[in-house]
N, C-alpha and C positions, 0 to 999 in steps of 0.2 A: 559539531555534533550535538544533538539534543538527546538527553537520556532521561528516562523515567526511572527514578530510584526511590522507592518508598522507604520510610524509616524502618529500621530493623532488618533489612535484607542485605545479604553480603554483596550482591552484585545487581546491576540494573536488569530488570526483566526485558526491557525493550529499549531500542535506541534508533535514531534516524540521523542520516547524513544530510546536511543542507549545503547548498551552494549560494545562499544569501550572503550579503555583506556581513563582515564581522561585527559591525556596530548595530545590527538589527536587535531590537528589544527582545528580551527573553519571553515576554508575554505574547508577542506576535509570533515568535517561533513555536511556542506551545499551541497557540490557536491554530496555526497552519498545520501542525502535525496532527492535531485532533481532526481537522477537516479532511486530511488525507486518509486517515483511518476510516472515517465514515464513508468516504467515497469507495474505498476498497471493499468494505463490508457490503455496501449496496450492490456493487458490481458482482460480488460473489453470490449474493442472494438472487439477483436477477438471472444470472447464468443458470442457477439451479431451477428456478421457477419456469424459465423458458425452455429448459431442456438443452441448453447449449454447453453444459459443463463437460460433455464428452468430445467436443470439437477441439482440435489443436490448431488454432489460427496463427500463432506466432512462431511456429517452428517449421523446419524444412519438411517434416512429415505432414504437418498440417497443410502446407502449400500444395503438396502432392495429392493428398487424399480429399481435400475439400473441393467439392464440385464448383466449377466456374460457370456462371449463368450467362 
């Protein structure tokens, strides 16, 4: 588990679960976690800009209501 825990806070505001080997360097874990956050933010922004934020593509309802071409 990777946790972001700034000084002066009672609990970590964010954390990530990793399946990388236990001997992975902490610097590498932190870099990969930041990269993941950037990708998720970009994905969210692109969905909004392209107007795809109202589609449900990963749920059963999305499979039923999304037209198949």
